[in-house]
C-alpha positions as CSV (number, residue, x, y, z in Angstrom):
1,M,75.1,28.1,45.8
2,G,74.9,28.4,42.2
3,D,72.3,26.2,40.4
4,I,70.6,25.2,43.4
5,A,70.4,28.7,44.7
6,C,68.8,29.7,41.5
7,E,66.3,27.1,41.5
8,K,65.0,27.7,45.0
9,D,64.8,31.6,44.7
10,S,62.9,32.9,41.4
11,S,64.0,36.4,42.0
12,L,67.3,34.9,40.7
13,Q,66.0,34.1,37.3
14,E,66.5,37.6,35.6
15,L,69.1,37.3,32.7
16,I,72.1,39.2,33.4
17,S,74.4,40.4,30.4
18,V,78.4,40.4,30.7
19,I,80.3,42.0,28.1
20,I,83.6,41.3,27.4
21,P,85.6,43.1,24.6
22,V,88.4,40.9,23.3
23,Y,91.3,41.9,21.4
24,K,95.0,40.4,21.8
25,V,94.9,38.8,25.0
26,E,95.0,35.2,24.2
27,K,97.5,34.8,27.2
28,Y,94.9,35.7,29.8
29,L,91.5,35.1,27.9
30,N,90.8,31.7,29.2
31,Q,91.1,32.6,32.8
32,C,88.9,35.5,32.5
33,I,86.2,33.4,30.8
34,E,86.3,30.9,33.3
35,S,86.1,33.3,36.0
36,V,82.6,34.4,34.5
37,V,81.3,31.0,33.7
38,A,82.1,29.8,37.2
39,Q,79.7,32.7,38.8
40,S,77.3,31.6,41.6
41,Y,74.5,33.4,39.4
42,R,73.9,31.0,36.4
43,N,71.3,32.8,34.5
44,L,73.9,35.0,32.4
45,E,74.5,35.7,28.6
46,I,78.2,36.0,28.4
47,I,78.9,38.2,25.1
48,L,82.5,38.0,23.7
49,V,83.0,40.6,21.3
50,D,86.0,39.8,19.4
51,D,87.4,43.1,17.8
52,G,89.3,41.9,15.1
53,S,92.0,40.3,17.4
54,P,94.8,39.0,15.3
55,D,96.1,36.3,17.6
56,R,94.2,33.1,18.8
57,C,91.3,35.0,20.5
58,P,88.9,34.5,18.1
59,E,89.6,30.2,18.3
60,I,89.2,30.7,22.0
61,C,86.2,32.6,21.8
62,D,84.6,30.1,19.4
63,M,85.9,27.3,21.7
64,W,83.8,28.5,24.7
65,A,80.8,29.1,22.7
66,K,80.8,25.3,22.1
67,K,81.5,24.3,25.7
68,D,78.7,26.8,27.3
69,A,75.5,27.6,25.7
70,R,75.4,31.0,27.8
71,V,78.3,32.1,25.7
72,R,77.9,34.2,22.4
73,V,80.6,35.4,20.3
74,I,80.7,38.4,17.8
75,H,83.4,38.7,15.3
76,K,83.7,42.1,14.2
77,E,86.6,44.1,12.3
78,N,88.7,46.0,14.6
79,G,87.0,49.3,15.6
80,G,88.4,49.9,19.3
81,V,87.1,49.0,22.6
82,S,84.5,51.5,22.5
83,D,83.1,50.3,19.4
84,A,83.2,46.7,20.8
85,R,81.2,47.6,24.1
86,N,78.8,49.4,21.9
87,V,78.2,46.4,19.9
88,G,78.0,44.3,23.2
89,L,75.4,46.5,24.4
90,D,73.4,46.5,21.2
91,E,73.2,42.6,21.4
92,S,72.6,42.1,25.1
93,R,69.3,41.1,26.2
94,G,69.8,41.0,29.9
95,E,67.8,43.1,32.5
96,Y,71.2,44.0,34.0
97,V,74.4,44.6,32.4
98,L,78.1,44.4,33.5
99,F,81.5,44.9,31.7
100,V,84.5,42.8,32.2
101,D,87.9,43.5,30.7
102,S,89.3,40.1,28.8
103,D,92.4,40.2,30.9
104,D,90.8,40.3,34.5
105,L,89.3,37.8,36.8
106,I,85.9,38.0,38.8
107,A,85.2,36.5,42.2
108,P,82.6,33.8,41.8
109,E,80.0,35.7,43.8
110,L,80.5,38.9,42.1
111,V,77.5,39.0,39.7
112,E,75.0,37.5,42.4
113,E,76.2,40.0,45.1
114,L,75.9,43.2,42.9
115,Y,72.6,41.8,41.7
116,L,71.1,41.2,45.0
117,C,72.6,44.6,46.4
118,C,70.5,46.4,43.7
119,K,67.3,44.4,44.3
120,E,67.5,44.4,48.1
121,N,68.4,48.2,48.3
122,N,66.0,49.3,45.4
123,V,68.7,50.7,43.5
124,K,69.6,50.4,39.5
125,L,73.2,50.7,39.9
126,S,75.8,48.9,42.3
127,M,79.6,48.6,42.6
128,C,82.3,46.8,44.8
129,S,85.8,47.3,45.2
130,I,88.6,46.6,43.0
131,L,91.9,44.8,43.7
132,D,94.9,45.2,41.5
133,F,97.1,42.0,41.0
134,T,100.3,41.1,38.9
135,N,100.3,37.2,39.7
136,E,98.8,34.6,37.6
137,N,96.3,33.9,40.5
138,P,95.1,36.8,42.6
139,L,95.1,36.5,46.6
140,Y,91.5,36.4,47.4
141,K,89.7,35.4,50.7
142,H,85.7,35.4,50.9
143,K,84.4,37.7,53.4
144,K,81.2,39.6,53.9
145,G,81.2,43.1,52.5
146,R,79.6,46.0,54.3
147,I,77.0,47.8,52.0
148,S,77.0,51.8,51.9
149,I,74.4,53.7,50.4
150,F,75.3,57.0,48.7
151,S,73.3,59.8,46.6
152,G,74.7,60.0,43.1
153,R,75.7,63.6,43.1
154,L,77.6,63.1,46.2
155,I,79.6,60.3,44.5
156,C,80.0,62.7,41.3
157,E,81.4,65.1,43.8
158,R,84.1,62.9,44.6
159,F,84.0,60.7,41.4
160,F,87.5,59.4,41.3
161,D,87.5,59.0,45.1
162,F,84.7,56.6,44.8
163,D,86.3,54.7,42.0
164,A,83.0,55.7,40.0
165,S,85.2,56.8,36.8
166,G,85.7,53.1,35.6
167,L,83.1,50.5,33.9
168,L,84.5,47.7,35.9
169,A,83.0,46.1,39.2
170,K,79.8,47.6,38.5
171,I,76.2,46.3,37.4
172,Y,73.6,48.6,35.6
173,H,69.9,48.0,35.4
174,R,69.1,48.0,31.7
175,S,67.2,51.1,31.9
176,L,70.2,53.2,32.5
177,V,71.8,52.1,29.5
178,E,69.1,51.5,26.9
179,N,70.0,54.8,24.9
180,V,73.5,55.4,26.3
181,R,76.6,54.4,24.2
182,F,80.3,55.0,24.6
183,V,82.0,58.1,22.6
184,L,83.9,56.6,19.5
185,N,87.4,57.6,18.7
186,R,88.3,58.2,22.2
187,R,90.8,55.9,23.6
188,V,91.2,57.6,27.2
189,G,88.3,59.0,29.2
190,E,85.5,57.1,27.3
191,D,84.3,55.3,30.7
192,V,84.2,58.4,32.4
193,A,82.0,60.0,29.8
194,F,79.6,56.8,29.7
195,N,79.6,56.9,33.8
196,F,79.2,60.5,35.1
197,P,76.0,61.1,33.7
198,L,74.6,57.9,34.9
199,F,75.8,58.4,38.5
200,Y,74.5,61.8,38.4
201,E,70.8,60.8,37.6
202,Q,70.9,58.1,40.4
203,K,69.1,59.1,43.5
204,T,71.0,56.4,45.3
205,V,73.8,53.9,44.4
206,A,74.8,50.8,46.7
207,C,78.8,50.3,47.1
208,I,79.8,46.9,48.5
209,H,83.0,47.5,50.3
210,K,84.6,44.1,49.3
211,S,87.1,43.4,46.8
212,M,85.5,41.0,44.1
213,Y,86.9,42.4,40.7
214,F,90.6,41.9,40.1
215,Y,92.4,44.0,37.7
216,R,95.4,42.9,36.2
217,R,98.4,45.1,36.3
218,Y,101.5,44.4,34.0
219,A,104.8,44.4,35.5
220,E,106.0,45.1,32.0
221,S,103.5,48.0,31.0
222,T,104.9,50.8,33.4
223,M,104.6,53.8,31.1
224,G,108.0,54.4,29.5
225,S,106.6,56.6,26.8
226,Y,103.8,58.8,26.1
227,K,101.2,59.1,23.1
228,L,99.3,62.1,22.4
229,H,96.0,60.2,22.2
230,L,96.3,60.3,26.0
231,L,95.1,63.7,26.0
232,D,91.7,62.5,25.0
233,E,90.6,62.4,28.7
234,L,90.8,66.3,28.9
235,L,87.9,66.5,26.3
236,T,85.8,64.6,28.7
237,F,86.6,66.6,31.4
238,E,85.8,69.8,29.4
239,E,82.3,68.1,28.8
240,I,81.8,67.3,32.5
241,L,82.5,70.9,33.7
242,S,80.3,72.3,31.1
243,F,77.6,69.9,32.3
244,C,78.0,71.0,35.8
245,K,78.0,74.7,34.8
246,K,74.8,74.2,32.9
247,N,73.1,72.5,35.9
248,Q,74.6,74.9,38.3
249,E,76.4,72.2,40.4
250,K,79.1,74.4,41.9
251,R,80.4,71.6,44.3
252,I,80.7,69.0,41.6
253,Y,82.1,71.6,39.4
254,N,84.8,72.8,41.9
255,S,85.7,69.2,42.6
256,M,86.1,68.2,38.7
257,A,88.0,71.4,38.0
258,M,90.6,70.3,40.4
259,E,90.8,67.0,39.0
260,Y,91.0,68.5,35.5
261,F,93.8,70.8,36.5
262,A,95.7,68.2,38.1
263,R,95.5,66.0,34.8
264,I,96.7,69.1,32.7
265,L,99.8,69.3,35.0
266,A,100.4,65.7,34.6
267,H,100.3,65.9,30.9
268,E,102.7,68.8,30.8
269,S,105.1,66.7,32.9
270,K,105.0,63.8,30.4
271,V,105.2,65.8,27.3
272,K,108.3,67.5,28.6
273,K,109.8,64.2,29.5
274,Y,108.9,62.0,26.6
275,L,108.0,64.5,23.8
276,G,111.0,66.8,23.8
277,S,109.0,69.7,25.1
278,N,106.5,69.8,22.2
279,K,105.9,73.1,22.1
280,D,102.6,72.7,20.2
281,V,101.0,70.6,22.8
282,L,102.6,72.6,25.6
283,N,101.0,75.9,24.5
284,E,97.7,73.9,24.1
285,L,97.7,72.7,27.4
286,K,99.0,76.0,28.8
287,Q,95.9,77.8,27.2
288,K,93.6,75.0,28.9
289,K,95.0,76.2,32.2
290,E,94.4,79.8,31.5
291,D,90.8,79.1,30.2
292,L,89.9,77.1,33.4
293,F,91.4,79.7,35.6
294,K,89.2,82.5,34.0
295,S,86.1,80.3,34.2
296,I,86.1,79.7,38.0
297,S,84.8,82.2,40.6
298,N,85.9,80.3,43.7
299,V,88.6,82.2,45.3
300,V,90.0,79.4,47.4
301,L,90.2,76.9,44.1
302,K,92.1,79.9,42.1
303,A,94.6,80.0,45.0
304,K,95.1,76.4,44.9
305,F,95.5,76.6,41.2
306,Y,98.1,79.3,41.6
307,V,100.1,77.3,44.0
308,A,100.0,74.2,42.1
309,S,101.5,76.1,39.2
310,L,104.5,77.1,41.2
311,V,105.2,73.5,42.5
312,P,103.4,71.1,40.0
313,S,105.7,67.9,40.7
314,L,104.8,68.4,44.5
315,F,101.3,69.1,44.1
316,L,100.7,66.3,41.7
317,K,102.2,63.9,44.5
318,L,100.1,65.2,47.4
319,F,97.0,65.3,45.3
320,F,97.1,61.7,43.9
321,M,98.2,60.5,47.3
322,L,95.1,62.0,48.8
323,C,93.1,60.6,46.2
324,R,94.5,57.0,47.1
325,L,94.1,57.6,50.9
326,H,90.2,58.8,50.4
327,L,89.8,55.7,48.1
328,K,91.1,53.2,50.8
329,Q,89.0,54.9,53.3
330,L,85.8,54.5,51.4
331,R,86.7,50.9,51.0
332,K,87.0,50.2,54.5
C-alpha cells in the first residue's frame, strides 16, 4: 500500500505523530526507527526525544533526521521517560498520537490499521495486541485481525486483562491528550495514571485482535534485585481507587482494589527476598493493606483479601495466571 494508498485516499492525509523517547538503546535504536519509517501510512512526524543519552543514540537520531524529512530530533537533559514523553507531546502536531519504545518494533501496517480502525468505528482511541519477543527479529505473519468494540468503562473494570494499562500499541486522537501529561518523578505506574482517565471517558474503544506491536524482552533482564522506586505504582492505584470512590464506580473500584492488593502482596514478597525484610517498608505495606481492608464494604472482596493474606504466594500465582488467561481470551 504505502504512498500509493495515501495518494488515492484523501482520508489518509491526516498527520500522525509517533513519539519515541530515547535513552541508552544504541544496540536496538536503528531497528526501532526502521520499523517506524517503513510504515504503510506515510504522513507521519517521527519525534525522537533524546533524553540526554550518554551513548551513540544522539548521533543515531541525528543521522535519521538527515535521511528522512519526517524525523524530528529533540535533544534534552536527562529527565526520565515521563519528561521525554511530555516534551514529545508538547512538540507534536499530529491529529493522532502514538508512543513507541526505542527498543521495540512495530509491524508495517500498525499505524494505518489503528488509524483506520478509529475512523471506521468512530472512536478516538484504538489498540491492538502486543507480542513479546527476545530474538533480534520477531516471528510475524500478516493476517487480518478481528475488531471488537468495548465501552471505556468496561475496559477500566478489567483494565489489566485488556492490556489497557500501557501506552504501547495504542493510538490517541489529539483531543484526548491535548491537556494531559505524564506524572514526573514516578518511574512505575505513570502509564496507568495517564491511560485510566482517558479510557474511563471513552464511550467506546476499538480493539484489533492482532499482534502488531513487538515488545522486546531481555533474557538478561530477569529481575534479580528490587528497587524501592517500584513502590511508585502503588501511588497510582491509590489515586485510581480515590477516583472510583468519588465517581461511585463500585465495580471498577472492587476490580482495582483486588489488583492493588495483589501488587502490595507482590511487593512484600520482593522486599523480604531482596531487601532483607526491610521493616520500615514492610510496615508501610502492612498499613496500606489495613487501610484498604477498612475502606471496602464488599463482604466477598474482604473474604478474598483475608484468604490471600493467609497464602500470599499461592494467591499471587493464581491471580496473575488468571490475568494472563483473560488477556489471551480477549486477544482471540
